[in-house]
N, C-alpha and C positions, 0 to 999 in steps of 0.2 A: 504494500500500500504506500501511497505517496504521503509526504508530510511537508507542509508549507511552513516557512519561517516568518512570514509577514505577521506583524503584530496586529491583534484584534482586540476589541474591547471585551473583557472577560466579565460575564454576568453570572449570577447564581443560576444553577440548572434546576428547573422545576421538574416534577415527576413526569408530566406529560411530555415535555421536551426530551427527557431522558429516554422514555419509551420509544419516541420517534427515532432518536439516534440509534437505539438498539436495533430497531427494525431496519434502518438504513445500513447499519454495519452488517447485519445478517444478509442483506441483499448485495453486499460487496461495494457499497458506495464509499469511494476513497475520500470524498469531501467530508463525510461524517467522521471518518477517522481524524481528519485534520481539526475538526471542531472539538472533538473529545480531547485531542492533544493540547489544544490551546487552553481549554478550561481546566484540565487536571494537571498539566505538567508542572506549574509553579508549586502546587500543593504537594504533589508526590515528591518533587525534588527537595522541598523543604523538609518533609518528613524523613526521607532517606538520608539527607545531610545531617540531621540531628541524631539519627540513629547510628550512623556509621562514623560521624565526625571526621570524614575523609571525603573531600570534594570529588576526587577522581573515582573513588569507589561508588559514591552516590550516583555519579553520572553513568557509570557502567551498569549499575543495578536498574537505573531508570531506563536506559536503552533496552535492557532485557525485558523490562515490564512492557514496553511498547511492542517489542517483538512478540511477546506472548499474546497481546491483544490482536496484533496482525494475524497471528496463526489461528486464533480461536474466534475471531470476529463473526465469521459466517455460521458459527455453531452456537452463538449466544442464544439463550432462551428468551422469549418475549418479555418475561418479567424480570430480567437481569437488572440489578441496580449497579450502574457503572461505577459509582464512587466506591462502595464496598468491594466490588469485584477487583478494581484496580489496586486499592490499598491492600487487599488480601494477597494479590500477586506480589506487590512490592515488599510487603512484610515477609512473605515466605522466602523470597529471594534473599532478603537480608539474613534471616535466620539460617538458611541453607549455607550461605557464605560463611557465617559465623561458626557454624558447626564444622565446616571443612577446614577453616583456619585453625580451630582448636585441635583438630585431628592432626594437622600438619606440623603444628608447633606446640611446645609446652605452654601451658596456661600462663598468661602474663597479666598481673593486676591492672596494667595500664589500659586493658581493653575496656574497662569501665570508668576510665578517667579521661578528662579532656586533655588532648595532646598539647604540645608546646604551641605557642601562638603562631597562627598561620599568616603568611604575608597578605592574604586577602580576607576581607570581612565576610562573615556569614550573613545570610539574609536576616537572621534575628539581630545580629550586631547592627546592621544598617537600620533596622526598624526601632531599635532600642532608643527611647527618648529620655530615659531616666535611669538613675543608679539602681532603682528597684528592679527594673526590667533586666538590667545587666546581671543583677544578683540572681534573678529567677533563671536566666540562661545558664549561669554557672552551676546553680543547684540542679537543674535538669540534667546537666552533663554528667554529674556524678551519681545520679540515681541508677538503679539497675535498669537494663534495657526493657524488662517487663513492665516496670513502673513508668518509665519514660514514654513508652509507646502508647499506653492508655491515656496518659495526660495529653499527649500530642494529638491523638486521634479524636478525643472528645473535646478537649479545650481549645486546640489550635485549628484542627481541620474541620470541626463542626459536625462530626458524625454523632448520631444518637448512640446511647449506650447499647441499644439493640444492634445497630449496624456495626459498632466497634466490636461487639462480641462475636459477630460473624467473621470479621477480619481476623480476630485473634484466635478463632476456633474454640471459644469457650461459651458457656451459657451466659445469658444476660445477668443472672444473679451473680455468677462468678466474676463477671466483668465489673459489676457495681462494687463488689467486695474489693477487687484489686484496685479499682479506681479510688475507693475510700482509703485504702492503705497507701496508695501512691500519693494522695493529697497530704496524708499525715506525714509521710516521709519527706515530702517537699517542704512542708511547713517546718519540720525539724531542721532541715538543712538551712532554711532561711532564718532560723532562730526566732521564729514567731514574732512578728512586729505588727502594729496596727494595719500596715499596708497589706499584710498577707490576706486579711479578710477580703479585700478588694479582689485579689487574685483568685481566691477560692470561689467568690461569687461568679467570676468569669468562667469557671469550670463547673458550674452548677448543672445538674442533670434535669 
């Protein structure tokens, strides 16, 4: 399938539009692929970048995600939710890479720590407008990947707990429990300040 690089205005995708895109993808419409790419690429890349903390790896996993969509587009079911489907693919690719890396090398604690400062700013760095936001980013970086992913999926990418549960392959109840523990862990990392309440509100279900 083709992919255009011209920038377009990205607007939230409503369910009806999503269903139409799925139908067009199933019919082999390459323009539909381009539309999905424009809508979801920034969100998927930001998610993978925060999970991997490695720009090159995030880009590789993102490319693999689009390849999976290209291969399976014509076999998508009519009721496929594109957001959860794409995030599930991206997440599975991340965890597959992580497992392979752990098999190839001895475990290193640095895998759960933010690496040395990179010469380029991350999307979150560019968006950070306050010291609190920078503290949140640093706290997210040192959380376990399981906690980090649920906070990102629900709080940053706007998935419902039900959709996030599908992405993570767990029940909605288990997702909510993990999300609750993740919020508590994040609050602990931030050493609980009055501003934390504002952040928690943003992650409300």
